N, C-alpha and C positions, 0 to 999 in steps of 0.2 A: 562459447556458444554465440553465434550471431543470430539474435532473435528474429529480426525482420527477414533475413535471407531464409531462415528455417521456416517461418510462417508461410512464406511464398513458395515453398518448395512443393513437389508433388505429394499428393496424399498417400502415395505408397510408401513414403518414409515417415508417416505420422508416429509421433512420440507416444510411447505407452506409459500411462500414469496409474496403472492399476495397484491395488493394495497388495500384489504379490511381492513388489519390491520394498519390503517392510524396513530395510535398512537405509533406504534413500529418501532423503527429504525432497519435497517438491519444490518447485520454483515458486517464487513470490513475485507478484507485480503490484507495484504501488502506483496508483494513477492520480494525477494532480487535478481530476474533475474535468468536466465539459469536453469529454474525449468524443472524437468525431463518430457520430452515429449515422451519417448520411451518405458519404462519399466512399473514400478508400477503406475506412474503418481499420486503419493499422493496428491499433492497439487492441481492439476487440477481436480482430482476426487473429492476432498473435496469441491471445488468450485461448480462443476456441482451438487453436492448433496445438498448443501445448497441453490442452485437456484431452487431446486425442483426435482432433479433427472430426471427421464423419463418425467416429466411434465414441465421441465426447458425450458424457452425461452431465449436464451442468446444473448446479444448484444456485439459484439466485436468492439472495437475502436482502430485502428492501427495508429491513427494521429501521435504519436510520432516517428513511426519507419520510416526509410528511405528504408526498404526492402518492396517491392511492394507486395510480397506474404505473409507477416507476418500474416495478418488477415486470409487469406485463410487456412494457416497451423492450426491456432487455431479452425477455423470452422470445419476442418476435423477431428481434435482431439475430439472436443465435440460432434460432431455427431456420431463418433465412440463409445462414451460412452452411446449412446442412448437417448440423449436429445430430447425434442420435436422439437426444432428449434434452430439454431445458425446462426445469421445474421452479415455480416460485415457491420459496419456503417462508410462510408468513409466521412472525413472531410478535405477538401483540402483549405478552406478559411473560414473566420470568417463569411461570408454570409451563407455557408453551416451549420455552427454551431448553426445558428439561423433559419433554414429552417423548415418548417412544416414537411416535409419527415423524417428528423433526429429526430425530437421530437416524431414523431409517433412511430418510432422504439423503442425508450426508453420507452414510455408509455405502451408497451405491453410486455416489457422485465421483467423477474424475477431475472436476474442476468446481471450485466454490468461488462465487462472485458476490462481494459485498458492495451495496450501492452506496452513494452519498447521502448527506443530510446532517443530522445532528450527532456530534461525536458523543456527547454526555448521554444522549438517549440510547445510543449503541451499547455504550460501556454499562450503563445502569441496567438495561433490560437483559443483557447477556453474560456480564462479568460473573464468573464463579458458578455458571450453570453447566449442565450436561453438554449444551451446545459448545460452549468455549472449549471444553476438554475435548470434544469430538473434532472440533477444527484442529487443534493441536495434534492429536492422533493421526488424523487423516493427512495432515501436511508431512508428518514423520514417515507416513506409508507411501509418499511419493505424489500425492495430489496436489495440483497447482491451485494456489490460493491468490485471488486478485481482489483488490479493493480500490474504489475510486472516491476521491474526496475524503470524507469521513471514514469511509472504509479502508482507505490508504493508512490513515493516521494510527488506527487501531492495530495494524499488523505488528508493530513494534512493541518492545516491552515498556517503553515510556511514550504516552500518547499526548499530543497536543489537545487540550479539552476546550480551547477558546482563547480569545485574546483580541488585542487591537492591532491594526495594521500601523505602518509608519517605518521610516528608514533609521531611526535612531533608537537604539536598545534602551529601555526604561524598566525600573523595577516594577514588579506586578503587571508587566504587560501581557503575560499569558499565563494560563494554568497548565499543569501537567499532572495526568493521572496514569494509572497502570492501563496497558494494552494488552493484546494476546501474548505477546512475547515470542511470536514466531521468528523474530530476528532481534538480536540484543545488541547493545552499545551504540544505538542510534536512535534519533528521533525524527519523525517524518512530518513535514508540513506541506500543504497542498494550495492550489490556486495562488501559487507563490508570487511570482512578479505581477500578476494581473491585479492582486490585492496588496501589493507592497508589504510583503511579510518578512523582509530582511531583518528589521529591528527585533521582531519577537524571536525568530530563530537564533539570533545572537545572544538574546537575553536568555533563552532556555539553555543554550550551550554553556553560557556564562555560569549558570547554576551548578552544572556538572560538566567540567570541560572534558571528561573522559568520554562522553557522548559525541557521535559524529552527527552533525545537523545536516538533513536531506531535505531541500526545499524543491518541490516538483511543480513546474508550471502546468497550466491547463493543456489539455489535449497532448500530454506527455506522460511517459510512464518510466519509472525506475524499476528495472527487472533484475532481481537478485537471484543468481544462479547458485547452485549447490556447491560450487567450488570456491565460494567467497568472492565473486565478482559481481559487479553491477553493470548493466548496460542500459543506456538511455535510447528509448524510441518515441516516435511521435513527432510532433510539429515544432516543439520549442525546446526548452533545456532544464537541466537540473542543477541547482545551485548546492554545492557541498560546503559546509563550515567544519574545519577541524580545529578544535580548541585545545589540543593537547599541549601546545606551547603558549597559550592565551595567558595575558594578564588581564584581570578584571577586579574592579572594586565593588562589585554587586553586593557583597555581604555588609558593605558599610552604608550604602545608599538607602536613604529613608523615603517613605511614601511612594510617590510615583515619580521619583527623581531619575535623571539620566545616568546611564551607566557608562563608565569607561571601559572600552575594549581595545586591547592592543595585542598585536602578534598572532591574530587569529589567521589561519591559512584558508584561502577561498579558491573554490574550483568551480567554474561554470561550464558545463558539458552539454553540447547539442547532441542531437540524435547521431547514433552510431558510435559515440564515445563509450569507453569502458573504463572501469575504476576498480582497483584492488582494495577491498574493504580492510584486509589485513595489513597491508603496508600503508594504506591511506595514500595512494599514489596513482596517477594516470597510468593506464596500461598503453604503451605505444602502439601505434598502427603496425 
C-alpha cells in the first residue's frame, strides 16, 4: 500500500476501518514528532484518510502532553480536514483510564491519535488499564492507531522511556519499559536525527539484538501495514538498526562506559521507501 498516494486519492475510495472487520488489524503510524500542522499536513492527512476520510471518527488522547491545549489543536486540524468527528479524550488519572465514558469514546472511534509528551507519564497513567486493553482490541478490529513522539514509542511492546543523546552507545544510556505491544520485535525512538539519538538506539538494540531498532525523524512517520511492511512518509527519514548479527560487549561494560558494537546492519530510508519487517530487507521499487 502506497500511503501518500492513497491519502491523496479521491474520497470515493476512502478506506473503511470499522469494527466489522474483526479479523483485520489496523494500520499503525509511528510519527517522529513535530509533524507539519500548517502546510501540506502530509502525515496528519494520511492518518485522517486511513481512519475513514470524511467518515472518520477520531479520538485524540493528549495524556502524555503537559500543554493543556494540545488535544484541542489536533481537534481543530482534523475537523478542518472534514472528518465526521474529532473528540479529545482527557485522562488525568488511572481511574479515568478505566472509566466507562472513556471506553465508550474509543469504541466508536475509527482512528485513535496519541499526542507527544512524557513517555513515562503515558505508560504510568494508562498501563494495565481498560484504556490499554481497549486500544489493543480496537486495533485488532481494524482501527488505525497513530502516535507522535511519546505516543509513537508506546505503540511497540518495548518502549524507550528516556535517555541521553549522543552518537556513541554507552551503558545506561537509555531506559526501556513495556509499551502497548501493538507491534512486537522492535523498539521505536523519535526526534531521531534532530536529537542525535543513534547512540541510545544502538545501546537498546545491543541489550536485546533480536529487536529491530526504528529511529524516526521529526515530521516523518513509519507506517506499519497489516502485511508486515513499513513505509516511510513525511519530510525526512527513518533509521533502522538490525542487530541480529551484532556483536556487543554491553554485558561487560560498567557504569556509563562506552559499548562496543560491531556488525550491526543500518538502513536509512527516506520518504517513499518500504521495508519488509519479516525479512528485514528493503523492498525494491
